ROVOGU-865938 format. One record per atom (N, C-alpha, C, O): x, y, z; atom name; residue number from 0. Coordinates in Angstrom, 3 decimals, decimal comma. Layout:
BEGIN
+----------+----------+----------+------+-----+
|     east |    north |       up | atom | seq |
+----------+----------+----------+------+-----+
|        X |        Y |        Z |   CA | NUM |
...
+----------+----------+----------+------+-----+
END
This chain:
BEGIN
+----------+----------+----------+------+-----+
|     east |    north |       up | atom | seq |
+----------+----------+----------+------+-----+
|   10,384 |  -17,384 |  -14,260 |    N |   0 |
|   11,220 |  -16,885 |  -13,178 |   CA |   0 |
|   11,036 |  -15,368 |  -12,993 |    C |   0 |
|   10,870 |  -14,888 |  -11,871 |    O |   0 |
|   11,068 |  -14,634 |  -14,095 |    N |   1 |
|   10,898 |  -13,179 |  -14,012 |   CA |   1 |
|    9,513 |  -12,830 |  -13,481 |    C |   1 |
|    9,344 |  -11,835 |  -12,775 |    O |   1 |
|    8,526 |  -13,651 |  -13,824 |    N |   2 |
|    7,163 |  -13,384 |  -13,372 |   CA |   2 |
|    7,075 |  -13,469 |  -11,849 |    C |   2 |
|    6,418 |  -12,639 |  -11,220 |    O |   2 |
|    7,727 |  -14,456 |  -11,258 |    N |   3 |
|    7,719 |  -14,564 |   -9,793 |   CA |   3 |
|    8,318 |  -13,326 |   -9,151 |    C |   3 |
|    7,806 |  -12,823 |   -8,151 |    O |   3 |
|    9,394 |  -12,844 |   -9,726 |    N |   4 |
|   10,039 |  -11,645 |   -9,198 |   CA |   4 |
|    9,088 |  -10,452 |   -9,251 |    C |   4 |
|    9,016 |   -9,669 |   -8,304 |    O |   4 |
|    8,361 |  -10,316 |  -10,355 |    N |   5 |
|    7,405 |   -9,208 |  -10,489 |   CA |   5 |
|    6,303 |   -9,341 |   -9,452 |    C |   5 |
|    5,918 |   -8,353 |   -8,827 |    O |   5 |
|    5,793 |  -10,548 |   -9,263 |    N |   6 |
|    4,745 |  -10,761 |   -8,261 |   CA |   6 |
|    5,266 |  -10,446 |   -6,863 |    C |   6 |
|    4,569 |   -9,824 |   -6,062 |    O |   6 |
|    6,477 |  -10,870 |   -6,577 |    N |   7 |
|    7,061 |  -10,621 |   -5,258 |   CA |   7 |
|    7,233 |   -9,113 |   -5,045 |    C |   7 |
|    6,953 |   -8,601 |   -3,961 |    O |   7 |
|    7,695 |   -8,408 |   -6,080 |    N |   8 |
|    7,873 |   -6,962 |   -5,962 |   CA |   8 |
|    6,542 |   -6,243 |   -5,748 |    C |   8 |
|    6,457 |   -5,326 |   -4,932 |    O |   8 |
|    5,503 |   -6,655 |   -6,479 |    N |   9 |
|    4,213 |   -5,993 |   -6,315 |   CA |   9 |
|    3,633 |   -6,287 |   -4,941 |    C |   9 |
|    2,976 |   -5,433 |   -4,345 |    O |   9 |
|    3,872 |   -7,490 |   -4,437 |    N |  10 |
|    3,418 |   -7,835 |   -3,092 |   CA |  10 |
|    4,144 |   -6,984 |   -2,057 |    C |  10 |
|    3,536 |   -6,509 |   -1,097 |    O |  10 |
|    5,433 |   -6,796 |   -2,253 |    N |  11 |
|    6,216 |   -5,971 |   -1,327 |   CA |  11 |
|    5,737 |   -4,522 |   -1,372 |    C |  11 |
|    5,636 |   -3,870 |   -0,333 |    O |  11 |
|    5,440 |   -4,014 |   -2,573 |    N |  12 |
|    4,918 |   -2,648 |   -2,698 |   CA |  12 |
|    3,600 |   -2,503 |   -1,955 |    C |  12 |
|    3,366 |   -1,500 |   -1,281 |    O |  12 |
|    2,741 |   -3,508 |   -2,081 |    N |  13 |
|    1,449 |   -3,467 |   -1,389 |   CA |  13 |
|    1,663 |   -3,448 |    0,118 |    C |  13 |
|    1,006 |   -2,685 |    0,827 |    O |  13 |
|    2,572 |   -4,276 |    0,611 |    N |  14 |
|    2,846 |   -4,317 |    2,043 |   CA |  14 |
|    3,406 |   -2,987 |    2,522 |    C |  14 |
|    3,044 |   -2,508 |    3,597 |    O |  14 |
|    4,289 |   -2,389 |    1,726 |    N |  15 |
|    4,845 |   -1,096 |    2,100 |   CA |  15 |
|    3,746 |   -0,036 |    2,177 |    C |  15 |
|    3,762 |    0,821 |    3,061 |    O |  15 |
|    2,805 |   -0,098 |    1,258 |    N |  16 |
|    1,680 |    0,834 |    1,274 |   CA |  16 |
|    0,848 |    0,622 |    2,535 |    C |  16 |
|    0,450 |    1,583 |    3,193 |    O |  16 |
|    0,589 |   -0,642 |    2,866 |    N |  17 |
|   -0,180 |   -0,941 |    4,079 |   CA |  17 |
|    0,548 |   -0,424 |    5,313 |    C |  17 |
|   -0,084 |    0,117 |    6,220 |    O |  17 |
|    1,860 |   -0,583 |    5,358 |    N |  18 |
|    2,635 |   -0,083 |    6,494 |   CA |  18 |
|    2,491 |    1,423 |    6,626 |    C |  18 |
|    2,279 |    1,946 |    7,720 |    O |  18 |
|    2,608 |    2,118 |    5,491 |    N |  19 |
|    2,481 |    3,580 |    5,527 |   CA |  19 |
|    1,112 |    3,997 |    6,041 |    C |  19 |
|    1,006 |    4,916 |    6,854 |    O |  19 |
|    0,070 |    3,331 |    5,573 |    N |  20 |
|   -1,290 |    3,662 |    6,004 |   CA |  20 |
|   -1,423 |    3,442 |    7,502 |    C |  20 |
|   -1,955 |    4,298 |    8,208 |    O |  20 |
|   -0,945 |    2,299 |    7,997 |    N |  21 |
|   -1,052 |    2,018 |    9,425 |   CA |  21 |
|   -0,210 |    2,987 |   10,245 |    C |  21 |
|   -0,624 |    3,404 |   11,326 |    O |  21 |
|    0,957 |    3,346 |    9,747 |    N |  22 |
|    1,799 |    4,300 |   10,471 |   CA |  22 |
|    1,145 |    5,678 |   10,508 |    C |  22 |
|    1,214 |    6,376 |   11,520 |    O |  22 |
|    0,509 |    6,070 |    9,398 |    N |  23 |
|   -0,185 |    7,360 |    9,385 |   CA |  23 |
|   -1,331 |    7,360 |   10,377 |    C |  23 |
|   -1,560 |    8,356 |   11,063 |    O |  23 |
|   -2,052 |    6,252 |   10,460 |    N |  24 |
|   -3,123 |    6,151 |   11,448 |   CA |  24 |
|   -2,555 |    6,293 |   12,852 |    C |  24 |
|   -3,129 |    6,982 |   13,695 |    O |  24 |
|   -1,430 |    5,642 |   13,098 |    N |  25 |
|   -0,809 |    5,689 |   14,421 |   CA |  25 |
|   -0,426 |    7,124 |   14,784 |    C |  25 |
|   -0,538 |    7,531 |   15,940 |    O |  25 |
|    0,028 |    7,886 |   13,784 |    N |  26 |
|    0,439 |    9,269 |   14,032 |   CA |  26 |
|   -0,731 |   10,154 |   14,466 |    C |  26 |
|   -0,533 |   11,162 |   15,143 |    O |  26 |
|   -1,949 |    9,776 |   14,074 |    N |  27 |
|   -3,107 |   10,619 |   14,356 |   CA |  27 |
|   -3,904 |   10,164 |   15,575 |    C |  27 |
|   -4,960 |   10,721 |   15,873 |    O |  27 |
|   -3,401 |    9,163 |   16,270 |    N |  28 |
|   -4,122 |    8,660 |   17,445 |   CA |  28 |
|   -3,764 |    9,491 |   18,673 |    C |  28 |
|   -2,587 |    9,611 |   19,010 |    O |  28 |
|   -4,745 |   10,057 |   19,335 |    N |  29 |
|   -4,458 |   10,856 |   20,521 |   CA |  29 |
|   -4,196 |   10,018 |   21,777 |    C |  29 |
|   -3,544 |   10,486 |   22,711 |    O |  29 |
|   -4,697 |    8,797 |   21,798 |    N |  30 |
|   -4,635 |    7,998 |   23,016 |   CA |  30 |
|   -3,649 |    6,847 |   22,899 |    C |  30 |
|   -3,533 |    6,231 |   21,839 |    O |  30 |
|   -2,943 |    6,555 |   23,974 |    N |  31 |
|   -2,004 |    5,439 |   23,998 |   CA |  31 |
|   -2,689 |    4,096 |   23,812 |    C |  31 |
|   -2,089 |    3,159 |   23,286 |    O |  31 |
|   -3,940 |    3,995 |   24,238 |    N |  32 |
|   -4,677 |    2,741 |   24,093 |   CA |  32 |
|   -4,866 |    2,399 |   22,616 |    C |  32 |
|   -4,733 |    1,241 |   22,220 |    O |  32 |
|   -5,172 |    3,400 |   21,815 |    N |  33 |
|   -5,377 |    3,172 |   20,391 |   CA |  33 |
|   -4,084 |    2,797 |   19,671 |    C |  33 |
|   -4,105 |    2,011 |   18,723 |    O |  33 |
|   -2,961 |    3,355 |   20,116 |    N |  34 |
|   -1,707 |    3,040 |   19,418 |   CA |  34 |
|   -1,357 |    1,569 |   19,597 |    C |  34 |
|   -0,767 |    0,972 |   18,697 |    O |  34 |
|   -1,703 |    0,969 |   20,728 |    N |  35 |
|   -1,475 |   -0,462 |   20,914 |   CA |  35 |
|   -2,239 |   -1,269 |   19,887 |    C |  35 |
|   -1,723 |   -2,257 |   19,363 |    O |  35 |
|   -3,457 |   -0,864 |   19,594 |    N |  36 |
|   -4,270 |   -1,563 |   18,597 |   CA |  36 |
|   -3,638 |   -1,416 |   17,218 |    C |  36 |
|   -3,586 |   -2,376 |   16,449 |    O |  36 |
|   -3,163 |   -0,223 |   16,907 |    N |  37 |
|   -2,542 |    0,005 |   15,601 |   CA |  37 |
|   -1,281 |   -0,833 |   15,464 |    C |  37 |
|   -1,014 |   -1,375 |   14,391 |    O |  37 |
|   -0,504 |   -0,945 |   16,532 |    N |  38 |
|    0,699 |   -1,774 |   16,471 |   CA |  38 |
|    0,348 |   -3,238 |   16,244 |    C |  38 |
|    1,062 |   -3,946 |   15,535 |    O |  38 |
|   -0,749 |   -3,693 |   16,844 |    N |  39 |
|   -1,209 |   -5,067 |   16,598 |   CA |  39 |
|   -1,610 |   -5,228 |   15,136 |    C |  39 |
|   -1,294 |   -6,242 |   14,514 |    O |  39 |
|   -2,305 |   -4,233 |   14,582 |    N |  40 |
|   -2,687 |   -4,285 |   13,165 |   CA |  40 |
|   -1,443 |   -4,344 |   12,292 |    C |  40 |
|   -1,396 |   -5,110 |   11,329 |    O |  40 |
|   -0,447 |   -3,549 |   12,617 |    N |  41 |
|    0,787 |   -3,533 |   11,834 |   CA |  41 |
|    1,468 |   -4,893 |   11,912 |    C |  41 |
|    1,958 |   -5,407 |   10,907 |    O |  41 |
|    1,496 |   -5,470 |   13,101 |    N |  42 |
|    2,100 |   -6,789 |   13,266 |   CA |  42 |
|    1,342 |   -7,832 |   12,452 |    C |  42 |
|    1,957 |   -8,671 |   11,795 |    O |  42 |
|    0,024 |   -7,786 |   12,491 |    N |  43 |
|   -0,777 |   -8,733 |   11,723 |   CA |  43 |
|   -0,581 |   -8,542 |   10,229 |    C |  43 |
|   -0,582 |   -9,513 |    9,472 |    O |  43 |
|   -0,413 |   -7,307 |    9,803 |    N |  44 |
|   -0,206 |   -7,030 |    8,383 |   CA |  44 |
|    1,124 |   -7,600 |    7,900 |    C |  44 |
|    1,258 |   -7,962 |    6,732 |    O |  44 |
|    2,106 |   -7,679 |    8,796 |    N |  45 |
|    3,421 |   -8,184 |    8,402 |   CA |  45 |
|    3,581 |   -9,669 |    8,695 |    C |  45 |
|    4,538 |  -10,285 |    8,226 |    O |  45 |
|    2,662 |  -10,260 |    9,464 |    N |  46 |
|    2,795 |  -11,663 |    9,854 |   CA |  46 |
|    2,776 |  -12,600 |    8,650 |    C |  46 |
|    3,440 |  -13,637 |    8,660 |    O |  46 |
|    2,024 |  -12,245 |    7,621 |    N |  47 |
|    1,925 |  -13,096 |    6,436 |   CA |  47 |
|    2,978 |  -12,767 |    5,387 |    C |  47 |
|    3,018 |  -13,391 |    4,327 |    O |  47 |
|    3,819 |  -11,803 |    5,676 |    N |  48 |
|    4,828 |  -11,398 |    4,696 |   CA |  48 |
|    5,835 |  -12,526 |    4,478 |    C |  48 |
|    6,340 |  -13,101 |    5,442 |    O |  48 |
|    6,128 |  -12,845 |    3,221 |    N |  49 |
|    7,106 |  -13,898 |    2,952 |   CA |  49 |
|    8,511 |  -13,455 |    3,349 |    C |  49 |
|    8,867 |  -12,287 |    3,195 |    O |  49 |
|    9,285 |  -14,369 |    3,848 |    N |  50 |
|   10,660 |  -14,053 |    4,225 |   CA |  50 |
|   11,496 |  -13,869 |    2,960 |    C |  50 |
|   11,326 |  -14,601 |    1,985 |    O |  50 |
|   12,386 |  -12,902 |    2,981 |    N |  51 |
|   13,237 |  -12,663 |    1,797 |   CA |  51 |
|   14,354 |  -13,675 |    1,723 |    C |  51 |
|   15,167 |  -13,632 |    0,799 |    O |  51 |
+----------+----------+----------+------+-----+
END
């Protein structure tokens, strides 16, 4: 049981890291067209996230 919790926490940490990376990329995009792509990437990154 504790092992599942650890795996879930590490998965959540990884997802949070991915979110930060994608958000940082979004901050550096000069064009509105590119931000749409980044938002799609962010959505795809969270689509597989398990529900709490």
